[in-house]
VOPAGU-2260 file (C-alpha; in pm, 1 decimal, decimal comma):
REM VOPAGU-2260
SITE   aa  ch    i         X         Y         Z
SITE  MET   A    0     901,4   -3762,5    -371,0
SITE  LYS   A    1    1118,8   -3623,4    -666,3
SITE  ILE   A    2    1067,1   -3176,3    -672,4
SITE  GLY   A    3    1198,5   -2993,1    -885,4
SITE  ILE   A    4    1312,5   -2619,7    -841,8
SITE  ASP   A    5    1351,5   -2364,2   -1123,8
SITE  ALA   A    6    1642,3   -2143,7    -971,9
SITE  ARG   A    7    1722,1   -1934,7   -1310,4
SITE  PHE   A    8    1689,5   -1604,5   -1097,1
SITE  TRP   A    9    1956,6   -1790,9    -879,5
SITE  GLY   A   10    2194,2   -1483,9    -698,1
SITE  PRO   A   11    2177,4   -1133,3    -595,6
SITE  LYS   A   12    2163,0    -996,0   -1009,5
SITE  GLY   A   13    1809,4   -1227,3    -961,2
SITE  THR   A   14    1701,6    -929,7    -739,2
SITE  GLY   A   15    1373,2   -1059,0    -478,3
SITE  ILE   A   16    1316,7   -1388,3    -668,3
SITE  GLY   A   17    1702,2   -1456,2    -716,2
SITE  ARG   A   18    1726,7   -1406,8    -289,1
SITE  PHE   A   19    1407,8   -1639,3    -232,9
SITE  THR   A   20    1487,7   -1918,9    -469,9
SITE  LYS   A   21    1854,4   -1937,8    -335,2
SITE  ASN   A   22    1762,5   -1909,9      43,1
SITE  LEU   A   23    1433,9   -2192,5     -92,4
SITE  VAL   A   24    1723,8   -2400,4    -241,2
SITE  LEU   A   25    1980,3   -2391,7      88,6
SITE  GLU   A   26    1741,1   -2410,9     356,0
SITE  LEU   A   27    1548,8   -2659,1     165,3
SITE  GLU   A   28    1903,7   -2857,2     142,2
SITE  LYS   A   29    1929,6   -2787,5     558,6
SITE  ILE   A   30    1571,3   -2983,9     687,7
SITE  ASP   A   31    1498,1   -3206,3     378,3
SITE  ARG   A   32    1585,7   -3590,4     382,6
SITE  GLU   A   33    1330,9   -3754,8     253,0
SITE  ASN   A   34    1226,0   -3600,2    -112,3
SITE  GLU   A   35    1497,3   -3564,8    -401,4
SITE  TYR   A   36    1544,6   -3231,6    -570,0
SITE  VAL   A   37    1662,4   -3131,2    -890,6
SITE  VAL   A   38    1720,7   -2711,1    -970,2
SITE  PHE   A   39    1704,4   -2553,3   -1299,3
SITE  LEU   A   40    2010,3   -2342,0   -1322,0
SITE  ARG   A   41    2107,3   -2120,5   -1645,2
SITE  LYS   A   42    2482,5   -2135,6   -1738,5
SITE  GLU   A   43    2527,8   -1830,8   -1597,2
SITE  ASN   A   44    2472,1   -1857,4   -1273,8
SITE  SER   A   45    2569,5   -2259,4   -1221,9
SITE  HIS   A   46    2873,7   -2196,5   -1098,8
SITE  LEU   A   47    2684,1   -2018,2    -754,4
SITE  TYR   A   48    2553,9   -2351,3    -703,9
SITE  GLU   A   49    2685,8   -2705,5    -561,2
SITE  PRO   A   50    2411,4   -2899,9    -420,8
SITE  ALA   A   51    2555,2   -2946,4     -50,4
SITE  ASN   A   52    2326,5   -3249,6     -10,2
SITE  PRO   A   53    2308,1   -3600,6    -221,4
SITE  ARG   A   54    1929,4   -3581,3    -283,2
SITE  PHE   A   55    2002,7   -3250,4    -485,6
SITE  ARG   A   56    2136,3   -3268,0    -810,1
SITE  LYS   A   57    2149,8   -3001,7   -1072,0
SITE  VAL   A   58    2090,9   -2952,6   -1468,5
SITE  ILE   A   59    2111,8   -2657,7   -1690,5
SITE  ILE   A   60    1804,7   -2519,9   -1858,8
SITE  ASP   A   61    1983,7   -2251,9   -2031,0
SITE  THR   A   62    1687,9   -1976,0   -2103,6
SITE  HIS   A   63    1541,2   -1689,4   -2008,3
SITE  PRO   A   64    1204,2   -1784,8   -1771,8
SITE  TYR   A   65     977,5   -1517,5   -1948,4
SITE  SER   A   66    1124,1   -1610,0   -2333,9
SITE  LEU   A   67     934,1   -1727,3   -2612,9
SITE  CYS   A   68    1179,4   -2013,9   -2588,4
SITE  SER   A   69    1080,8   -2109,2   -2256,3
SITE  GLN   A   70     757,3   -2158,7   -2356,2
SITE  VAL   A   71     800,0   -2347,8   -2655,0
SITE  PHE   A   72    1078,5   -2587,8   -2559,2
SITE  ASP   A   73    1075,8   -2624,7   -2154,5
SITE  TRP   A   74     735,6   -2739,7   -2108,0
SITE  LEU   A   75     969,3   -3088,6   -2292,9
SITE  LYS   A   76    1294,8   -3073,5   -2093,6
SITE  ILE   A   77    1126,4   -3086,3   -1749,3
SITE  LYS   A   78     844,7   -3314,2   -1820,4
SITE  LYS   A   79    1177,7   -3595,0   -1923,4
SITE  LEU   A   80    1328,4   -3491,6   -1557,7
SITE  ARG   A   81     998,9   -3713,5   -1479,1
SITE  LEU   A   82     925,7   -3509,4   -1226,6
SITE  ASP   A   83     628,3   -3498,3    -926,9
SITE  LEU   A   84     621,4   -3160,9    -897,2
SITE  VAL   A   85     773,5   -2851,4   -1026,4
SITE  HIS   A   86     775,6   -2549,4    -813,1
SITE  PHE   A   87     796,9   -2248,5   -1062,3
SITE  THR   A   88     930,2   -1956,7    -849,5
SITE  HIS   A   89     803,2   -1645,7   -1038,6
SITE  PHE   A   90     417,5   -1612,9   -1210,5
SITE  SER   A   91     630,6   -1759,9   -1561,8
SITE  TYR   A   92     590,1   -2137,9   -1606,7
SITE  PRO   A   93     574,1   -2299,7   -1956,7
SITE  ILE   A   94     206,5   -2323,4   -2064,0
SITE  PHE   A   95     212,3   -2677,0   -2202,6
SITE  TYR   A   96     377,2   -2800,8   -1920,6
SITE  PRO   A   97      89,2   -3162,5   -1782,2
SITE  GLY   A   98     248,0   -3209,2   -1485,1
SITE  LYS   A   99     131,4   -3067,3   -1110,9
SITE  PHE   A  100     262,3   -2752,4   -1017,7
SITE  VAL   A  101     281,8   -2516,4    -811,9
SITE  ILE   A  102     362,4   -2117,0    -848,2
SITE  SER   A  103     592,3   -1855,5    -665,3
SITE  ILE   A  104     378,8   -1523,3    -719,7
SITE  HIS   A  105     538,1   -1244,0    -596,1
SITE  ASP   A  106     367,1    -938,1    -683,3
SITE  LEU   A  107     117,4    -771,2    -963,3
SITE  ILE   A  108     312,4    -522,8   -1025,0
SITE  LYS   A  109     331,3    -569,8   -1402,6
SITE  THR   A  110    -116,4    -602,3   -1373,4
SITE  GLN   A  111     -78,0    -242,7   -1198,9
SITE  PHE   A  112      80,1     -75,0   -1460,9
SITE  GLN   A  113      51,5    -155,8   -1716,5
SITE  GLU   A  114     271,2     128,5   -1966,9
SITE  LYS   A  115     619,7     171,7   -1955,8
SITE  SER   A  116     624,0     253,9   -1550,9
SITE  ALA   A  117     664,8    -149,4   -1545,7
SITE  SER   A  118     854,6    -246,9   -1814,7
SITE  SER   A  119    1175,7    -103,5   -2051,5
SITE  LYS   A  120    1063,4    -202,9   -2361,6
SITE  GLN   A  121     939,4       4,1   -2692,1
SITE  LYS   A  122     565,2      68,0   -2697,3
SITE  LEU   A  123     466,4    -204,2   -2952,2
SITE  ILE   A  124     696,2    -468,5   -2797,7
SITE  TYR   A  125     577,5    -392,0   -2454,2
SITE  ARG   A  126     213,0    -484,6   -2522,3
SITE  ILE   A  127     279,8    -746,9   -2679,4
SITE  LYS   A  128     516,5    -895,7   -2328,8
SITE  HIS   A  129     211,4    -732,7   -2200,2
SITE  TRP   A  130     -60,1    -998,2   -2320,8
SITE  GLY   A  131     203,8   -1269,4   -2314,7
SITE  TYR   A  132     265,6   -1158,3   -1922,8
SITE  GLN   A  133    -165,1   -1159,1   -1871,3
SITE  LEU   A  134    -205,9   -1481,9   -2054,4
SITE  VAL   A  135      42,5   -1652,0   -1872,4
SITE  LEU   A  136       9,0   -1532,7   -1534,1
SITE  ARG   A  137    -393,0   -1638,3   -1566,4
SITE  GLN   A  138    -283,0   -2015,5   -1657,8
SITE  ALA   A  139      -1,7   -2078,4   -1396,5
SITE  ILE   A  140    -298,4   -1916,5   -1156,5
SITE  PHE   A  141    -570,0   -2149,4   -1243,5
SITE  ARG   A  142    -413,8   -2452,5   -1323,9
SITE  SER   A  143     -86,3   -2474,2   -1017,8
SITE  ALA   A  144    -173,9   -2699,7    -723,5
SITE  LYS   A  145     -98,7   -2412,4    -510,2
SITE  ILE   A  146      37,9   -2037,9    -535,8
SITE  ILE   A  147     299,8   -1882,3    -318,1
SITE  THR   A  148     302,3   -1504,7    -172,5
SITE  ALA   A  149     532,9   -1337,2      30,1
SITE  THR   A  150     309,1   -1104,7     197,2
SITE  ALA   A  151     -83,5   -1103,9     272,2
SITE  PHE   A  152     -48,9    -782,0      -4,0
SITE  VAL   A  153      -5,5    -963,6    -199,1
SITE  LYS   A  154    -256,5   -1285,2    -130,6
SITE  ASN   A  155    -559,7    -957,3    -153,3
SITE  GLU   A  156    -434,4    -850,3    -419,4
SITE  ILE   A  157    -459,4   -1207,7    -604,9
SITE  SER   A  158    -820,1   -1309,3    -442,2
SITE  LYS   A  159    -926,6    -910,6    -636,5
SITE  HIS   A  160    -815,7    -996,5    -949,7
SITE  TYR   A  161    -886,1   -1363,8    -959,9
SITE  PRO   A  162   -1161,6   -1486,8    -640,6
SITE  LEU   A  163   -1140,0   -1798,2    -744,2
SITE  ALA   A  164    -782,2   -1870,5    -669,2
SITE  ASN   A  165    -825,0   -1744,4    -262,7
SITE  SER   A  166    -903,7   -2095,0     -89,0
SITE  LYS   A  167    -469,8   -2174,0    -271,8
SITE  ILE   A  168    -297,9   -1881,4    -195,3
SITE  VAL   A  169     -48,0   -1974,1      56,6
SITE  THR   A  170     208,8   -1668,8     207,5
SITE  ALA   A  171     541,2   -1774,0     330,3
SITE  TYR   A  172     738,9   -1434,8     447,9
SITE  TYR   A  173    1067,3   -1386,6     355,3
SITE  GLY   A  174    1405,6   -1335,1     567,6
SITE  THR   A  175    1716,1   -1217,1     614,1
SITE  GLU   A  176    2051,7   -1407,1     500,3
SITE  ASP   A  177    2304,2   -1384,9     770,3
SITE  ARG   A  178    2566,7   -1121,7     634,6
SITE  PHE   A  179    2335,8    -852,0     696,1
SITE  PHE   A  180    2349,8    -929,1    1097,3
SITE  THR   A  181    2727,8    -911,0    1082,7
SITE  VAL   A  182    2912,2    -584,5    1294,2
SITE  GLN   A  183    3096,6    -394,4    1127,6
SITE  LYS   A  184    3475,4    -459,8    1336,3
SITE  GLU   A  185    3732,2    -292,5    1123,3
SITE  ALA   A  186    3666,4      77,0    1072,5
SITE  LYS   A  187    3932,2      84,0     843,1
SITE  LYS   A  188    3728,2    -134,3     599,8
SITE  GLY   A  189    3432,9      73,4     634,2
SITE  ILE   A  190    3580,7     362,0     536,8
SITE  ASN   A  191    3798,4     216,9     246,9
SITE  ILE   A  192    3439,0      66,7      68,1
SITE  LEU   A  193    3321,0     427,1     151,5
SITE  ALA   A  194    3615,1     610,0     -82,4
SITE  LYS   A  195    3574,6     269,9    -381,0
SITE  TYR   A  196    3254,6     464,0    -405,6
SITE  GLN   A  197    3321,9     814,6    -314,1
SITE  ILE   A  198    3039,1     823,4     -75,2
SITE  GLN   A  199    3084,5    1032,6     183,2
SITE  LYS   A  200    2921,3    1044,4     552,4
SITE  PRO   A  201    2596,7    1123,4     591,6
SITE  TYR   A  202    2412,9     967,3     327,5
SITE  LEU   A  203    2041,7     820,7     294,6
SITE  ILE   A  204    2096,2     525,5      25,9
SITE  TYR   A  205    1826,5     339,3    -171,7
SITE  VAL   A  206    1892,6       8,2    -249,4
SITE  GLY   A  207    1659,2    -138,1    -587,0
SITE  ASN   A  208    1593,0    -134,6    -908,7
SITE  LEU   A  209    1486,6     202,3   -1132,6
SITE  TYR   A  210    1166,1     105,7   -1265,1
SITE  LEU   A  211     956,3     359,0   -1252,9
SITE  TYR   A  212     698,3     213,8   -1005,1
SITE  LYS   A  213     999,1     247,7    -831,0
SITE  ASN   A  214     940,1     640,1    -759,4
SITE  VAL   A  215    1278,4     680,7    -726,3
SITE  ASP   A  216    1262,6    1025,3    -921,8
SITE  LYS   A  217    1066,8    1138,1    -598,8
SITE  LEU   A  218    1435,9    1034,6    -409,9
SITE  ILE   A  219    1591,2    1305,9    -661,1
SITE  GLU   A  220    1364,6    1624,0    -625,1
SITE  VAL   A  221    1374,9    1521,0    -219,2
SITE  MET   A  222    1731,1    1603,3    -246,3
SITE  GLU   A  223    1678,5    1873,1    -461,8
SITE  SER   A  224    1431,7    2009,4    -206,6
SITE  MET   A  225    1672,3    2001,7      50,3
SITE  SER   A  226    1872,1    2298,8     181,4
SITE  ASP   A  227    2149,8    2040,7     385,0
SITE  ARG   A  228    2387,9    2058,6     127,9
SITE  GLU   A  229    2619,7    1812,7     283,3
SITE  LEU   A  230    2316,2    1493,2     278,7
SITE  THR   A  231    2407,0    1318,1     -25,7
SITE  LEU   A  232    2181,8     990,5    -144,0
SITE  ALA   A  233    2397,1     697,2    -258,2
SITE  ILE   A  234    2159,6     530,6    -566,8
SITE  VAL   A  235    2258,6      95,7    -565,7
SITE  CYS   A  236    2102,0     -20,2    -894,0
SITE  SER   A  237    2175,6    -282,9   -1155,6
SITE  ARG   A  238    2276,4     -60,9   -1496,0
SITE  SER   A  239    1930,3     -55,0   -1700,4
SITE  ILE   A  240    1781,8     260,4   -1989,8
SITE  PHE   A  241    1639,4     383,7   -1677,2
SITE  TYR   A  242    1957,1     416,3   -1488,8
SITE  ASP   A  243    2082,1     635,6   -1804,5
SITE  SER   A  244    1815,5     844,8   -1815,0
SITE  LEU   A  245    1807,0     880,5   -1416,5
SITE  GLU   A  246    2166,7     976,0   -1440,5
SITE  GLU   A  247    2096,0    1226,1   -1715,6
SITE  LYS   A  248    1785,2    1362,1   -1553,3
SITE  ILE   A  249    2111,2    1434,2   -1215,6
SITE  LYS   A  250    2375,6    1583,1   -1402,0
SITE  ASP   A  251    2051,2    1838,4   -1540,6
SITE  LYS   A  252    1976,4    1926,6   -1178,9
SITE  LYS   A  253    2350,7    1984,8   -1116,9
SITE  LEU   A  254    2288,5    1684,6    -834,2
SITE  ALA   A  255    2561,3    1487,0    -963,4
SITE  SER   A  256    2764,7    1549,9    -649,2
SITE  ARG   A  257    2487,8    1496,0    -380,5
SITE  VAL   A  258    2291,8    1176,0    -609,2
SITE  LYS   A  259    2589,2     896,0    -634,8
SITE  LEU   A  260    2435,5     598,5    -870,2
SITE  LEU   A  261    2677,3     390,9    -795,1
SITE  GLY   A  262    2588,3      21,3   -1009,0
SITE  PHE   A  263    2507,9    -356,0    -874,0
SITE  VAL   A  264    2704,8    -359,8    -488,2
SITE  PRO   A  265    2833,3    -765,5    -374,4
SITE  ASP   A  266    2669,3    -852,8     -90,6
SITE  GLU   A  267    2972,7    -790,8     131,5
SITE  MET   A  268    3037,2    -438,7      39,2
SITE  LEU   A  269    2624,1    -349,1      93,1
SITE  VAL   A  270    2655,1    -433,2     386,0
SITE  THR   A  271    2934,2    -174,5     487,7
SITE  LEU   A  272    2705,8      27,5     249,3
SITE  TYR   A  273    2458,6     -10,0     488,5
SITE  GLN   A  274    2563,3      52,6     846,4
SITE  ASN   A  275    2711,4     325,7     784,1
SITE  ALA   A  276    2413,9     548,6     587,9
SITE  LEU   A  277    2205,6     784,4     734,0
SITE  ALA   A  278    1899,4     606,9     656,7
SITE  PHE   A  279    1761,0     375,1     408,6
SITE  ILE   A  280    1510,5     568,6     188,2
SITE  THR   A  281    1183,5     398,2     -55,3
SITE  ALA   A  282     956,1     634,2    -193,9
SITE  SER   A  283     782,6     298,8    -395,6
SITE  LEU   A  284     483,7     351,6    -510,6
SITE  SER   A  285     408,0     -76,5    -534,8
SITE  GLU   A  286     617,8    -367,9    -398,1
SITE  GLY   A  287     508,8    -728,7    -309,5
SITE  PHE   A  288     836,3    -741,8      21,3
SITE  GLY   A  289    1032,3    -488,3      74,2
SITE  ILE   A  290    1343,8    -708,9     155,2
SITE  THR   A  291    1603,8    -406,9      76,1
SITE  GLY   A  292    1444,5    -252,4     381,4
SITE  LEU   A  293    1477,9    -566,1     573,5
SITE  GLU   A  294    1859,5    -576,6     526,6
SITE  ALA   A  295    1881,1    -267,3     604,8
SITE  MET   A  296    1724,0    -329,4     925,0
SITE  ALA   A  297    1934,6    -579,0    1050,4
SITE  ALA   A  298    2281,2    -423,6     925,1
SITE  GLY   A  299    2161,6     -90,1    1167,7
SITE  CYS   A  300    2031,7     141,4     976,1
SITE  PRO   A  301    1670,1     320,9     979,4
SITE  VAL   A  302    1428,4     288,2     759,8
SITE  LEU   A  303    1236,8     568,6     566,8
SITE  SER   A  304     972,6     453,2     398,3
SITE  SER   A  305     642,5     455,9     177,2
SITE  ASN   A  306     368,1     366,6     341,0
SITE  PHE   A  307     200,3     245,8     -28,3
SITE  SER   A  308     128,2    -162,6     -64,3
SITE  CYS   A  309     271,6    -431,9     141,0
SITE  LEU   A  310     604,7    -174,4     316,7
SITE  PRO   A  311     369,1    -101,5     598,6
SITE  GLU   A  312     287,4    -499,3     662,4
SITE  VAL   A  313     629,8    -567,1     637,9
SITE  TYR   A  314     814,1    -273,3     851,9
SITE  GLY   A  315     545,7    -284,2    1079,1
SITE  GLU   A  316     638,8      15,8    1341,7
SITE  ALA   A  317    1039,6      -8,3    1216,4
SITE  ALA   A  318    1003,2     290,6     979,8
SITE  LEU   A  319     924,0     571,4     985,8
SITE  TYR   A  320     616,0     623,4     698,9
SITE  PHE   A  321     591,7     857,0     433,3
SITE  ASN   A  322     334,5     930,2     164,4
SITE  PRO   A  323     516,5     976,5    -177,8
SITE  ASP   A  324     304,2    1170,1    -284,1
SITE  GLN   A  325     401,3    1489,0      -7,9
SITE  THR   A  326     779,8    1619,9     -76,4
SITE  ASP   A  327     756,6    1838,9     193,9
SITE  LYS   A  328     698,3    1531,0     437,0
SITE  ILE   A  329     995,9    1301,2     333,0
SITE  VAL   A  330    1182,4    1637,4     360,9
SITE  ASP   A  331    1090,4    1723,8     716,9
SITE  LEU   A  332    1143,1    1302,4     782,6
SITE  VAL   A  333    1524,9    1311,5     688,1
SITE  TYR   A  334    1571,5    1600,4     857,9
SITE  ARG   A  335    1441,0    1437,6    1143,0
SITE  ILE   A  336    1639,0    1124,7    1129,4
SITE  ARG   A  337    1918,2    1368,9    1047,2
SITE  LYS   A  338    1896,8    1609,7    1375,6
SITE  GLU   A  339    1721,9    1346,5    1649,6
SITE  GLU   A  340    2031,4    1150,1    1741,5
SITE  LYS   A  341    1716,3     994,4    1975,2
SITE  LEU   A  342    1498,4     905,4    1718,4
SITE  ARG   A  343    1727,7     738,0    1457,9
SITE  SER   A  344    1859,3     549,4    1780,1
SITE  GLU   A  345    1513,8     414,9    1838,3
SITE  MET   A  346    1420,6     318,2    1458,8
SITE  ILE   A  347    1802,9     133,4    1497,0
SITE  LYS   A  348    1669,1     -75,0    1777,7
SITE  LYS   A  349    1241,0    -126,2    1644,2
SITE  GLY   A  350    1455,2    -221,9    1336,4
SITE  LYS   A  351    1684,8    -496,9    1497,9
SITE  ARG   A  352    1369,4    -670,2    1721,5
SITE  GLN   A  353    1130,9    -602,2    1405,8
SITE  VAL   A  354    1331,1    -788,0    1087,5
SITE  GLN   A  355    1406,1   -1150,1    1411,0
SITE  LYS   A  356    1005,0   -1255,4    1288,5
SITE  TYR   A  357    1139,6   -1357,8     957,9
SITE  SER   A  358    1397,2   -1665,7     838,3
SITE  TRP   A  359    1430,8   -1812,1     574,4
SITE  SER   A  360    1487,9   -2160,7     748,2
SITE  LYS   A  361    1076,4   -2111,4     873,2
SITE  MET   A  362    1018,3   -1959,3     506,0
SITE  ALA   A  363    1142,4   -2261,3     365,2
SITE  LYS   A  364     966,2   -2536,7     616,7
SITE  GLU   A  365     637,0   -2272,9     474,4
SITE  VAL   A  366     738,0   -2390,3     137,2
SITE  LEU   A  367     783,5   -2747,6     220,8
SITE  ALA   A  368     460,7   -2806,0     387,2
SITE  VAL   A  369     322,2   -2670,0      46,5
SITE  TYR   A  370     490,5   -2971,0    -139,4
SITE  GLU   A  371     359,0   -3195,7      75,6
SITE  GLU   A  372      64,9   -3086,3      61,8
SITE  VAL   A  373      44,7   -3095,2    -274,8
SITE  ALA   A  374     139,8   -3444,8    -302,3
SITE  GLY   A  375    -117,8   -3589,1     -75,4
SITE  GLN   A  376    -367,7   -3466,7    -331,5
């Protein structure tokens, strides 16, 4: 079987989809000695992947998956590859593509949050793009041979909006990369990385984007409410229009010395930031998986989490939960993890156990089983 994998989001800057795609391809290289694979990449990230398995090759499809150009041109490019099956690793696929395909749907956040909280676009542009999103998503759900999700929560959300799709949805949980389990051996290295980002302990860490459904404003509110002036918040995120507005808000509230916007941080440095943090914190209103919390657990960082969406499913008993609407409760929880060393140690141990339940290898085997099932249909 000749399989195509859309890996145009490959790499850490592709956020959760990028991590999923990268690890799917790398694990399939290890376990599949029968099928052939064609991996689609863009010019900007093609250097990140060099096939280690002779049955894998990469091709450049240099369009953004969510663009009009992708819809107009990509179906023909992919058709010329004569593939038996294509895995589109996100909801967007070229609607004129006539071949057999499976899709990954990581969340329905754009369905749940239909206004500007789901996008940085201007209102009119966003409405046009949202109409396109709904059209492509609906087509993908009904035309795909299988739908792969990362959590039961997302599976249930899809089934709620599209009941007829329920029978073809498969859940394959994400994993955590080995680098996040690395024990910090050199204290000096950790000190240097903290100094590079101008962070002093103790600090909380948030890692993710700044879309409004991530509810990062709530974390700013928590910091503003705390009387503990030694504690700081480190926010790891890529630059965007939301970054600029958040930066202004931090300045207006005179919190610049206590809330640090770090921008994008490479994984090898991110591990150290997790390891030295008091706790990882997220007040997100919706997630498809919550991979950064698992990365924190792997690195030995306790997790304080919103109790919304899939997060309790993924983190289990290894996180301390709060209602993201209740600022005072979040503040109390931060004080507890700050003062109660026994509790913090217990949560670190629970996190280490919880993260062992997930692996990219297991995920890849489950996805490969989907490919083989679809091929037999």
